[in-house]
C-alpha positions in Angstrom: -40.6 -7.4 1.1 -38.4 -4.5 1.7 -34.7 -4.7 0.6 -32.9 -2.9 3.5 -29.6 -4.1 2.3 -27.8 -1.0 3.7 -29.0 -1.3 7.2 -26.6 -1.6 9.9 -28.0 -4.8 11.2 -25.6 -6.6 8.8 -24.7 -9.7 10.8 -20.9 -9.2 11.3 -18.7 -8.9 14.1 -18.7 -5.2 14.8 -21.9 -3.2 14.0 -25.0 -5.2 14.3 -26.8 -4.8 17.6 -24.8 -1.9 18.9 -25.4 0.1 15.6 -29.2 -0.7 15.7 -29.7 2.0 18.4 -26.7 4.3 17.5 -26.5 4.7 13.7 -26.9 8.2 12.3 -27.6 8.0 8.7 -30.5 7.8 6.2 -31.9 4.3 4.9 -34.0 4.6 1.7 -35.0 1.1 0.9 -35.3 -0.2 -2.6 -39.0 -1.5 -2.1 -42.1 -2.0 -4.1 -44.7 0.8 -4.2 -47.2 -1.1 -2.0 -44.6 -1.7 0.6 -45.2 0.1 4.0 -41.6 1.5 3.5 -42.4 3.3 0.3 -43.1 6.8 1.7 -40.7 6.8 4.8 -37.0 6.9 5.4 -35.4 5.5 8.6 -32.3 6.4 10.1 -31.6 3.1 11.8 -33.1 -0.5 11.9 -34.3 -0.1 15.4 -36.3 3.0 14.6 -39.9 3.1 16.3 -41.4 4.5 13.2 -40.1 1.7 11.2 -41.5 -0.9 13.7 -44.8 0.9 13.7 -44.9 0.9 9.8 -44.5 -3.0 10.1 -47.5 -3.0 12.5 -44.9 -3.9 15.4 -44.2 -2.2 18.7 -40.4 -1.9 19.0 -40.6 -2.0 22.8 -41.7 -5.7 22.4 -38.2 -6.6 21.0 -35.5 -7.0 23.5 -32.8 -7.0 20.7 -33.5 -3.4 20.2 -32.8 -2.5 23.7 -29.2 -1.1 23.8 -29.3 -1.1 27.8 -29.2 -5.1 27.7 -26.0 -7.2 27.3 -25.2 -7.8 23.5 -25.2 -11.7 23.9 -28.6 -11.5 25.5 -30.0 -9.3 22.6 -28.6 -11.9 20.3 -30.3 -14.7 21.9 -33.7 -12.8 21.9 -33.4 -12.3 18.2 -32.4 -15.8 17.5 -35.3 -17.2 19.9 -37.9 -15.4 18.0 -37.3 -17.3 14.8 -38.8 -20.4 13.6 -36.6 -23.3 12.3 -37.4 -22.4 8.8 -36.8 -18.6 9.3 -33.3 -19.6 10.8 -32.4 -21.7 7.8 -33.2 -18.7 5.5 -30.7 -16.6 7.2 -27.7 -19.1 6.5 -27.0 -18.0 3.0 -25.4 -15.0 1.4 -28.7 -13.6 0.5 -30.4 -13.6 3.9 -34.1 -13.3 3.7 -34.7 -11.5 7.0 -37.9 -12.1 9.0 -40.2 -9.0 8.8 -42.6 -10.1 11.4 -39.8 -9.7 13.9 -38.3 -6.6 12.1 -35.2 -8.3 10.8 -34.5 -7.0 7.4 -33.0 -9.0 4.6 -29.2 -8.6 3.8 -26.7 -9.4 0.9 -23.6 -10.6 2.7 -21.4 -10.8 -0.4 -19.5 -7.5 -1.4 -15.9 -7.4 -2.6 -13.0 -5.0 -1.8 -9.9 -6.8 -3.1 -8.2 -3.5 -4.3 -11.2 -1.0 -4.1 -14.9 -1.5 -3.8 -16.2 -3.9 -6.5 -19.6 -4.6 -7.7 -18.9 -8.4 -7.8 -21.2 -10.4 -5.5 -24.3 -8.1 -5.6 -23.9 -6.3 -2.3 -22.4 -3.1 -3.8 -23.3 -1.3 -7.1 -22.7 1.7 -9.2 -25.0 4.1 -10.9 -25.3 7.9 -11.6 -25.2 8.6 -7.9 -22.0 6.6 -7.3 -20.5 6.2 -10.8 -17.2 4.6 -9.5 -14.9 4.0 -6.7 -10.8 4.3 -6.6 -9.2 1.1 -8.0 -5.9 0.5 -6.5 -3.2 -1.7 -7.9 -3.8 -5.3 -7.5 -2.5 -7.1 -4.4 0.5 -8.6 -6.2 1.7 -5.0 -7.2 1.0 -3.5 -3.8 2.8 -6.3 -2.1 5.9 -5.3 -4.1 6.2 -2.2 -2.3 7.0 -4.1 1.0 5.3 -1.2 2.7 3.1 -2.1 5.7 1.9 1.6 6.1 0.8 1.8 2.7 -1.1 -1.5 2.8 -3.0 -0.2 5.8 -3.6 3.3 4.2 -5.0 1.6 1.0 -7.4 -0.4 3.3 -8.4 2.7 5.1 -9.3 4.5 2.0 -11.2 1.5 0.5 -13.2 1.2 3.6 -14.0 4.9 3.8 -15.5 4.7 0.3 -17.2 1.6 1.1 -18.9 3.2 4.2 -19.9 6.2 2.1 -21.5 3.9 -0.5 -23.2 2.0 2.2 -24.7 5.1 3.6 -26.0 5.7 0.0 -27.3 2.3 -0.2 -24.9 1.2 -2.7 -22.7 -1.2 -0.7 -23.0 -3.7 2.0 -20.8 -3.8 5.2 -19.3 -7.2 4.8 -16.5 -7.4 2.2 -15.0 -10.9 1.4 -11.5 -9.6 0.7 -8.5 -10.1 0.9 -7.2 -13.2 -0.9 -4.2 -14.5 1.2 -3.4 -17.7 -0.6 0.4 -18.2 -0.9 1.5 -18.6 -4.6 3.2 -21.9 -4.6 3.3 -22.3 -8.4 4.0 -19.6 -11.0 1.2 -21.0 -13.1 -1.5 -20.2 -11.0 -4.1 -17.9 -12.6 -5.0 -16.0 -9.3 -1.5 -14.7 -8.6 -2.7 -11.1 -9.3 -5.1 -11.3 -6.4 -2.6 -12.3 -3.8 0.6 -10.7 -2.2 2.8 -13.4 -3.5 4.9 -16.6 -2.6 6.3 -15.7 0.9 3.9 -16.5 3.8 5.2 -13.7 6.0 4.7 -11.1 3.4 1.2 -12.5 2.6 0.3 -12.6 6.4 1.7 -8.9 6.9 -0.3 -7.7 3.9 -3.4 -9.3 5.2 -3.2 -8.1 8.8 -2.4 -4.6 7.7 -5.0 -4.3 4.9 -7.7 -5.8 7.2 -6.7 -3.4 10.0 -7.1 -0.6 7.4 -10.5 -1.9 6.3 -12.0 -2.6 9.8 -10.4 -0.5 12.4 -12.3 2.7 13.8 -9.6 5.1 15.0 -9.5 5.0 18.7 -11.4 1.7 19.0 -8.7 -0.7 17.5 -8.9 -2.9 20.7 -11.6 -3.7 23.0 -12.2 -5.4 26.3 -14.9 -7.5 24.5 -13.1 -8.2 21.1 -16.2 -10.2 19.9 -18.2 -6.9 20.0 -15.5 -4.5 18.8 -17.1 -1.8 16.4 -15.7 -2.0 12.9 -15.8 0.3 10.0 -16.5 -2.5 7.6 -16.0 -6.4 8.2 -13.1 -8.1 6.0 -12.8 -11.7 5.3 -9.5 -13.7 4.6 -9.8 -16.3 1.9 -9.6 -19.0 0.7 -8.6 -21.5 3.5 -6.8 -23.6 2.9 -4.1 -25.0 0.5 -6.1 -23.6 -2.4 -3.9 -22.7 -5.3 -5.1 -24.7 -8.4 -8.1 -23.3 -10.4 -8.0 -25.2 -13.8 -4.9 -26.8 -14.9 -5.1 -29.4 -17.7 -8.4 -30.6 -16.6 -7.8 -30.5 -12.9 -10.3 -28.1 -11.4 -10.6 -26.5 -8.0 -13.9 -27.8 -7.2 -13.0 -31.4 -7.3 -9.2 -31.2 -6.5 -7.8 -33.0 -3.5 -4.7 -31.2 -2.3 -2.3 -33.8 -0.7 -0.5 -31.6 1.8 2.1 -32.5 4.2 1.4 -31.3 7.6 4.6 -29.2 7.9 3.8 -27.3 4.7 0.5 -26.8 6.1 1.8 -25.0 9.3 4.6 -23.2 7.8 3.0 -22.1 4.4 -0.7 -22.8 3.8 -1.9 -21.7 7.3 0.4 -19.1 8.3 -1.1 -16.2 6.5 -4.6 -17.0 7.8 -3.2 -17.3 11.3 -1.7 -14.0 11.3 -4.9 -12.5 9.6 -6.9 -13.8 12.5 -4.5 -13.1 15.5 -2.8 -9.8 14.2 -5.5 -8.4 11.9 -8.6 -9.5 14.0 -10.4 -10.3 10.9 -14.2 -10.6 11.1 -14.4 -13.7 8.7 -12.6 -16.4 7.2 -13.7 -18.2 4.0 -13.1 -21.9 3.4 -12.3 -23.0 -0.1 -13.7 -25.4 -2.7 -10.9 -28.0 -2.7 -10.4 -31.0 -0.4 -7.3 -31.3 1.7 -6.1 -34.9 2.2 -9.4 -36.2 1.3 -11.6 -33.9 3.3 -13.5 -30.8 1.8 -12.1 -27.8 3.8 -15.7 -26.5 4.5 -16.4 -29.8 6.3 -13.2 -30.3 8.1 -13.8 -29.7 11.8 -9.9 -29.6 12.5 -9.5 -26.9 10.0 -12.4 -24.9 11.0 -13.6 -25.5 14.5 -10.4 -26.7 16.2 -8.1 -24.4 14.5 -9.8 -21.2 13.1 -12.4 -20.9 15.9 -10.6 -22.8 18.5 -6.8 -22.2 18.4 -6.9 -18.9 16.6 -10.1 -17.7 18.5 -11.7 -15.8 15.4 -14.0 -13.2 16.5 -16.5 -13.5 13.8 -17.9 -16.0 11.3 -16.8 -18.5 8.9 -18.3 -18.6 5.3 -18.0 -21.0 2.4 -16.7 -20.2 -0.9 -19.7 -19.8 -3.2 -21.7 -23.0 -3.5 -18.9 -25.0 -2.0 -21.4 -27.1 0.1 -23.4 -28.0 -3.0 -20.1 -28.9 -4.8 -19.5 -31.4 -1.9 -22.6 -33.4 -3.1 -23.0 -32.7 -6.7 -19.4 -32.6 -7.8 -17.2 -34.2 -5.2 -19.8 -36.7 -4.2 -18.2 -36.8 -1.0 -18.9 -40.0 0.9 -22.3 -40.3 -1.0 -23.7 -37.4 1.1 -27.2 -36.3 0.7 -27.9 -32.6 0.8 -29.0 -32.9 4.5 -25.8 -34.8 5.3 -23.7 -32.2 3.8 -25.3 -29.2 5.5 -25.1 -31.1 8.9 -21.5 -32.0 8.5 -20.4 -28.3 7.5 -22.4 -26.8 10.5 -20.8 -29.5 12.9 -17.4 -28.6 11.4 -17.8 -25.0 12.2 -19.2 -23.4 9.0 -21.6 -20.4 9.8 -22.6 -19.1 6.5 -23.0 -20.7 3.0 -22.3 -18.5 0.0 -25.2 -20.1 -1.9 -28.7 -21.3 -1.4 -27.8 -25.0 -0.6 -27.6 -24.7 3.2 -30.9 -22.4 3.5 -32.8 -25.0 1.4 -31.7 -28.1 3.4 -31.0 -27.1 6.9 -34.4 -27.5 8.2 -34.8 -31.0 6.6 -31.4 -31.8 8.2 -32.8 -31.0 11.6 -36.2 -32.9 11.1 -34.2 -35.9 9.8 -32.2 -35.9 13.1 -29.0 -35.1 11.4 -28.2 -32.0 13.5 -29.7 -30.1 16.3 -31.3 -26.7 16.2 -28.7 -25.6 18.8 -26.0 -26.1 16.0 -27.9 -23.8 13.7 -28.3 -21.3 16.7 -24.5 -21.4 17.1 -24.1 -20.4 13.5 -26.5 -17.6 13.9 -24.8 -16.5 17.0 -21.6 -16.1 15.2 -23.2 -14.2 12.4 -25.2 -11.7 14.7 -22.4 -9.7 16.3 -23.8 -6.7 17.4 -20.0 9.0 10.8 -21.8 10.3 8.1 -19.9 9.7 4.9 -21.3 10.5 1.4 -20.6 10.6 -2.4 -18.0 13.3 -1.8 -15.9 10.8 0.2 -15.7 8.6 -2.9 -13.0 9.1 -5.6 -11.4 12.0 -3.5 -8.3 13.7 -4.8 -6.6 12.1 -1.7 -7.6 8.6 -2.8 -6.6 9.0 -6.4 -3.3 10.5 -5.3 -3.0 7.4 -2.9 -3.6 5.0 -5.9 -0.7 7.0 -7.9 1.6 6.5 -5.0 0.8 2.8 -4.5 1.4 2.2 -8.4 4.7 4.1 -8.2 5.9 2.3 -5.2 4.9 -1.1 -6.8 7.0 -0.7 -9.9 10.0 -3.0 -10.0 13.0 -2.0 -12.1 14.5 -5.1 -13.2 17.2 -3.7 -15.5 19.0 -0.4 -16.1 22.0 -0.6 -18.1 24.2 2.5 -18.5 21.7 4.3 -16.1 19.4 4.8 -19.0 16.6 5.6 -16.7 15.4 8.0 -15.7 14.8 9.6 -19.2 15.9 13.2 -19.3 12.9 15.2 -20.8 15.3 17.9 -21.8 16.8 15.3 -24.2 13.8 13.3 -25.0 11.6 15.5 -27.3 9.8 12.6 -28.9 8.8 9.1 -27.6 7.5 6.1 -29.2 4.9 4.3 -27.0 4.2 1.0 -28.6 2.8 -2.5 -27.6 -0.5 -4.3 -26.7 -0.7 -2.7 -23.3 0.6 0.8 -24.3 -3.0 2.2 -24.1 -4.1 -0.2 -21.3 -7.1 0.6 -19.0 -9.3 -2.3 -17.9 -6.3 -4.6 -18.0 -4.7 -2.5 -15.1 -7.6 -3.1 -12.7 -7.4 -6.9 -12.9 -10.4 -8.7 -11.5 -12.8 -8.3 -8.5 -12.8 -4.7 -9.8 -15.7 -2.3 -9.9 -16.0 0.8 -11.9 -12.9 3.0 -11.3 -12.9 6.8 -10.8 -10.9 7.2 -14.2 -8.3 5.6 -16.0 -4.9 7.0 -16.9 -3.2 4.8 -19.4 0.5 4.7 -20.0 -0.2 6.5 -23.2 -2.2 9.0 -21.5 0.5 9.6 -18.9 3.4 9.8 -21.4 1.4 12.3 -23.5 1.2 14.7 -20.6 5.1 14.7 -20.6 6.4 14.8 -24.1 5.6 14.4 -27.8 4.3 10.8 -28.5 3.9 8.3 -31.5 1.7 5.5 -30.6 1.6 2.2 -32.3 -0.1 -1.0 -31.0 2.4 -3.4 -32.4 -0.2 -6.3 -31.6 -4.0 -6.1 -32.0 -4.6 -8.2 -28.8 -2.4 -9.6 -26.0 -2.4 -12.9 -27.8 -0.6 -11.1 -30.6 -1.5 -13.6 -33.4 -1.1 -10.9 -36.2 2.6 -9.8 -37.0 1.6 -7.3 -39.6 1.4 -4.5 -36.9 5.0 -5.0 -35.9 6.4 -2.9 -38.9 4.5 0.3 -38.1 6.0 0.1 -34.5 9.4 -0.5 -35.8 9.1 2.7 -37.9 7.7 4.8 -34.9 10.8 3.5 -32.9 13.1 4.5 -35.7 11.7 8.1 -35.8 11.7 9.0 -32.0 14.4 9.8 -29.4 13.2 6.9 -27.2 10.9 3.9 -27.1 8.7 2.5 -24.4 7.5 -1.1 -25.3 4.4 -1.9 -22.9 3.9 -5.7 -23.1 2.6 -8.6 -21.1 -0.5 -10.9 -20.3 -4.0 -10.3 -18.9 -7.0 -12.0 -17.7 -7.2 -14.0 -20.8 -4.0 -15.7 -19.7 -4.0 -15.6 -16.0 -7.3 -15.4 -14.0 -9.6 -17.2 -11.7 -10.5 -20.5 -13.2 -7.7 -20.1 -15.8 -4.2 -21.3 -14.8 -1.3 -21.0 -17.1 0.3 -23.6 -19.2 3.7 -21.7 -19.7 5.6 -18.6 -18.5 6.1 -17.2 -22.0 4.9 -13.9 -23.6 2.1 -15.1 -26.0 2.1 -15.0 -29.7 4.4 -12.5 -31.5 5.1 -10.5 -28.5 8.7 -11.6 -28.4 9.3 -10.9 -32.1 7.6 -7.4 -31.6 10.1 -6.7 -28.7 13.2 -7.9 -30.5 12.3 -6.3 -33.8 11.4 -2.8 -32.3 14.5 -3.0 -30.1 16.8 -3.7 -33.1 15.2 -0.9 -35.2 15.1 1.9 -32.3 17.1 5.0 -32.8 17.2 5.6 -29.1 17.0 3.8 -25.8 14.5 0.9 -25.5 12.5 0.5 -22.2 10.5 -2.6 -21.8 7.6 -2.5 -19.5 5.7 -5.7 -18.5 2.3 -6.0 -17.3 1.4 -9.3 -15.6 0.8 -10.8 -12.1 3.0 -14.1 -12.4 6.4 -14.0 -13.7 7.3 -14.1 -17.4 10.4 -15.6 -18.9 12.0 -12.6 -20.5 15.5 -13.9 -20.4 15.9 -12.9 -23.9 15.2 -9.2 -23.0 17.3 -9.3 -19.9 20.3 -10.4 -22.2 19.5 -8.1 -25.2 21.9 -5.0 -25.2 19.5 -3.2 -27.3 16.9 -3.3 -24.3 18.3 -0.8 -21.9 15.8 -1.0 -19.1 13.0 -3.3 -18.0 10.1 -2.5 -15.5 7.6 -4.8 -14.1 4.3 -3.0 -13.8 2.1 -5.6 -12.5 -1.6 -4.5 -12.9 -1.3 -1.0 -11.4 -4.9 0.1 -10.9 -6.7 2.9 -12.5 -3.6 5.4 -12.2 -1.1 2.8 -13.5 0.0 4.8 -16.3 1.1 7.7 -14.0 3.0 5.1 -11.9 4.8 4.0 -14.9 5.6 7.3 -16.4 6.6 8.7 -13.1 9.4 6.0 -12.8 10.4 6.4 -16.4 11.0 10.0 -16.1 12.5 10.0 -12.6 9.6 11.8 -10.9 9.6 8.8 -8.5 12.8 6.6 -7.8 11.7 3.0 -8.0 11.9 0.8 -4.8 9.6 -2.0 -5.5 10.9 -5.6 -5.1 9.4 -8.8 -6.6 7.1 -10.7 -4.5 7.5 -13.7 -6.6 10.3 -15.7 -8.2 10.4 -15.2 -11.9 11.2 -18.7 -13.2 12.5 -19.8 -16.6 9.9 -21.4 -18.7 11.5 -24.7 -18.3 10.4 -24.8 -14.7 6.9 -25.8 -15.6 8.1 -28.8 -17.4 10.0 -30.0 -14.3 6.9 -30.8 -12.0 3.2 -30.9 -12.3 1.2 -28.1 -11.0 -0.9 -30.4 -8.6 2.4 -31.7 -6.8 1.8 -29.8 -3.5 5.0 -30.3 -1.4 7.2 -27.2 -1.2 10.5 -29.1 -0.7 12.0 -31.0 -3.6 11.0 -34.6 -4.2 14.1 -36.1 -5.2 12.6 -39.5 -6.0 10.5 -37.9 -8.7 13.1 -35.5 -9.9 10.8 -32.5 -8.8 12.4 -29.3 -7.8 11.5 -27.2 -4.8 9.0 -24.3 -4.8 9.3 -20.7 -4.0 12.6 -19.1 -3.1 12.7 -20.9 0.2 13.2 -24.4 -1.4 14.2 -23.8 -5.1 17.9 -23.4 -5.8 17.9 -23.5 -9.6 18.4 -20.7 -12.1 15.8 -18.1 -12.4 15.0 -15.1 -14.4 14.9 -12.8 -11.5 14.8 -13.9 -7.8 12.2 -13.2 -5.1 13.0 -9.8 -3.4 14.9 -8.4 -6.7 14.5 -4.6 -7.5 16.8 -1.9 -8.6 16.9 1.7 -7.8 18.2 5.0 -9.3 20.5 5.3 -6.3 22.7 2.9 -4.2 22.4 1.9 -0.6 25.0 0.4 1.9 24.2 -1.5 5.0 25.9 -1.3 8.5 24.8 -3.9 10.9 25.0 -3.5 14.8 23.7 -6.5 17.0 23.5 -6.3 20.8 24.2 -9.8 21.0 25.1 -12.8 18.7 24.7 -15.7 21.0 21.9 -17.3 23.1 22.1 -19.8 25.7 18.9 -21.9 26.4 19.1 -23.7 29.7 16.5 -26.6 30.0 15.2 -28.1 33.1 14.6 -31.8 33.7 11.0 -31.5 32.4 12.1 -30.6 28.8 13.6 -33.2 26.6 16.0 -32.5 23.8 14.7 -33.3 20.3 16.4 -34.8 17.5 17.0 -33.5 13.9 18.2 -35.1 10.6 21.5 -33.7 9.3 23.3 -34.3 6.1 26.1 -36.9 6.1 29.2 -35.8 7.6 27.9 -32.8 9.6 28.6 -32.9 13.4 25.4 -32.9 15.5 25.0 -30.9 18.5 24.6 -32.9 21.9 21.2 -31.4 22.2 20.1 -30.6 18.5 16.8 -28.9 19.2 14.0 -28.1 21.7 10.4 -28.1 21.1 9.2 -24.5 21.1 5.9 -25.4 23.0 7.9 -26.8 25.7 9.7 -23.6 26.2 6.3 -21.7 26.5 4.7 -24.4 28.6 7.5 -24.2 31.1 7.8 -20.4 31.0 11.5 -20.4 29.9 12.2 -16.9 28.8 13.9 -16.6 25.5 15.5 -13.2 25.0 14.8 -11.4 21.6 17.5 -10.7 19.0 17.8 -7.1 18.5 19.8 -5.5 15.9 19.9 -2.3 14.1 20.7 -1.6 10.3 22.2 1.8 9.3 21.0 2.3 5.6 23.2 4.7 3.8 22.2 6.2 0.6 25.4 6.5 -1.4 23.9 7.8 -4.5 22.9 11.3 -5.8 19.2 10.8 -5.6 16.8 10.6 -2.7 15.1 7.1 -2.6 13.4 4.4 -0.5 14.7 1.1 0.4 13.0 -2.1 1.4 15.2 -3.8 4.0 14.5 -7.5 3.8 15.8 -9.8 6.5 16.4 -13.5 6.0 17.2 -16.3 8.4 19.3 -19.2 7.5 19.2 -22.3 9.7 22.4 -24.0 11.1 24.4 -25.8 8.4 23.4 -29.3 7.5 19.9 -29.6 8.8 18.0 -31.6 6.4 15.0 -30.0 4.6 15.5 -26.6 6.1 14.6 -23.8 3.9 17.5 -22.3 1.8 16.6 -19.0 3.4 13.3 -17.5 5.0 12.1 -13.9 5.2 11.6 -13.1 9.0 11.2 -9.2 8.8 11.3 -6.3 6.5 10.9 -2.4 6.7 10.5 0.3 4.0 12.8 3.2 4.8 13.2 6.6 2.9 16.7 8.1 2.9 17.9 11.3 1.3 20.9 11.3 -0.9 24.2 11.4 0.9 22.4 10.6 4.3 21.7 7.7 6.4 18.9 6.4 8.7 18.8 3.5 11.5 16.3 0.9 11.2 15.8 -1.2 14.3 14.5 -5.0 14.1 13.6 -7.3 17.0 13.2 -11.0 16.2 11.7 -13.4 18.8 13.8 -16.8 18.4 10.9 -19.0 19.3 8.6 -17.1 16.8 11.0 -16.1 13.9 13.6 -18.8 13.9 11.5 -21.9 14.5 12.0 -24.8 12.1 9.2 -27.1 11.2 10.7 -30.8 11.0 9.3 -33.7 9.1 7.1 -34.7 12.1 5.5 -31.2 11.9 7.0 -30.2 15.2 8.1 -26.6 15.7 11.7 -26.7 16.9 14.3 -24.2 17.9 17.6 -25.6 16.6 20.8 -25.4 18.4 23.8 -24.3 16.3 25.0 -21.2 14.2 22.0 -19.5 12.6 22.8 -16.7 10.1 20.9 -13.4 9.7 21.1 -12.1 6.1 20.2 -8.6 4.8 18.9 -8.3 1.3 20.8 -10.1 -1.3 23.5 -11.0 1.1 24.5 -7.3 1.4 25.4 -7.9 4.9 24.9 -10.8 7.4 26.1 -11.8 10.8 25.9 -15.4 12.7 23.7 -15.9 15.8 24.6 -18.9 17.8 22.1 -20.8 19.9 23.4 -23.2 22.5 21.0 -25.5 24.0 22.0 -27.0 27.6 20.1 -29.8 29.0 20.6 -31.2 32.6 21.0 -34.7 31.2 24.1 -33.8 29.3 
């Protein structure tokens, strides 16, 4: 059978049927010699010559008639299949139906931070030897730059389409990963945009828009058939953030989640991805939530993703999740047929695996599900440019990778303004540490083959004379004998850069962390090199999750510290450009860096975000944890300084309720006076069409230093004093702005109180609270009060 994996009939929201008639590129299937495709190329699936070679007349197939309404073409395609043929389309390796001209297709491709060869839908060889590998999402998130996130998505999708046109990639990419990092031990933190739901959601919607949108066709009167550049997928839904922690594994883990945490933390990024990003797909996760497998939960899938959020696309399982329900979870004693019937009824459309294709037909024959349920899944799947190899690994994309790496670098310490180093003074440099010559470490996981690597060592050698010593043979650093040569290098050079950290042997998919420490003798390496060095010592840390480097933060011999994440193929240039001042750092931490003792305070599998006082468990993320940390969320230094001046058009809002809206109660700490009308249900305001004016304000950002620089303006909201279980603070907006030295620029913000100042109470109601709210900029650089007065006719 012909393997037309690159045809535009690829079963996703945007391209399928419309592209059958309009695609303008060459398809050269990878086929057997005796296939009728062996001697002919086709420009599109609905090519009369292709059908002729199959012994078919294309005019007999209405789904190839572009003059017919798309839904009717989809119906024609589905109605031509037998039950068994339909079943074979419900797995990631869809078998096609040659007798009706439907080619096979591999759904699974990945593009987490560049086109990857994970999944089998994309590949590299001598024709396409590699693709641009951008920083992993955790470092890209540190830029707090929505424009950059979208630009990376655009670059990745351009390379993906070029590879697709050369039969080296599919069109359905199961990226990005938008799970919130609830616990610092989670092994997949490198794949995500961090711990804040707003940042994760904004990253998701911008990256997805970059992947999917065709310029000029970002919206459509019929969004279900909007043409897409490629189809993205937001994963893993929902409450998935445990992989393998002291024997608790993701496949059998039951996440016990409070409904308010589900709404404000675990679901919010997915809601934004669907509503703002218009993503083509959502992937459900392995785990159970409150006893139900996510892929079998109709409330999560059919009622929320498909219903409330109105997904324009398909829902896919994480790979083998349906089989896991039966073989690993033994959920309700389900047979295979029971399981596939339940997931289809719940709203699943595609199974990454063979389980559903193998058992769907029997489930129908046993009366456990209807053929019409199978047809609904297929309908969600079938939603019906000339780029080539010169569009992959372009100079423009490599430069974008460098820029992304630079912008993500977070300057954590800079005593005595040691950085940037002056090349007129630094004639020799010691570059030491297990990551000093890092290459593959920098591209993390879900990576393909990069265009090239520029390690830190490579980049520093471009600038000055370098002495290189590894210091540790591996990241585990179990051999201290290599420390002394590193000390000697530091003694004999003008400055020292120590590049340390962790890697995928410590934090990865299916591998959660046990602690937050540098492994082995790395701390000893750092302290002994710092003590021996002749010149200033700069510590560079490669990691996704935070590392307890309190010892280095407090060590006067270590003058500067940079967090470099996993910075992609051009990570070395990103680091060197910051060290030598070619780029003024502007990154902010997207995660709280906890002290190591934090992991001893609570188990990873305790799901609540808020503290559990009865058990002595602290809160999670910056929103609910008020203990000491190494570095807080949003922290990051610059080579210049900024001042903020705030102008708010109004600092008070009166909400007048009519007789149909009731006041809602809130719990307050003892001794705090409660307003006569404490809160109102936000849905009531919408249902009764009561207009709530936006909160508009501007921030003048003044660069008071002597270097040009960029500033991430972070806007937090603090609820009225005394409301129990309210977040300590919550990020509600952010913007990245460039300001020349000695100049200023104005940044405008508009907050919608019912969207941005909503409070989820213990009953999972979304409330607008009365009282004095506070808007805080950055690390309390500036703030102003905003009073909400709720007036009810009953009072």
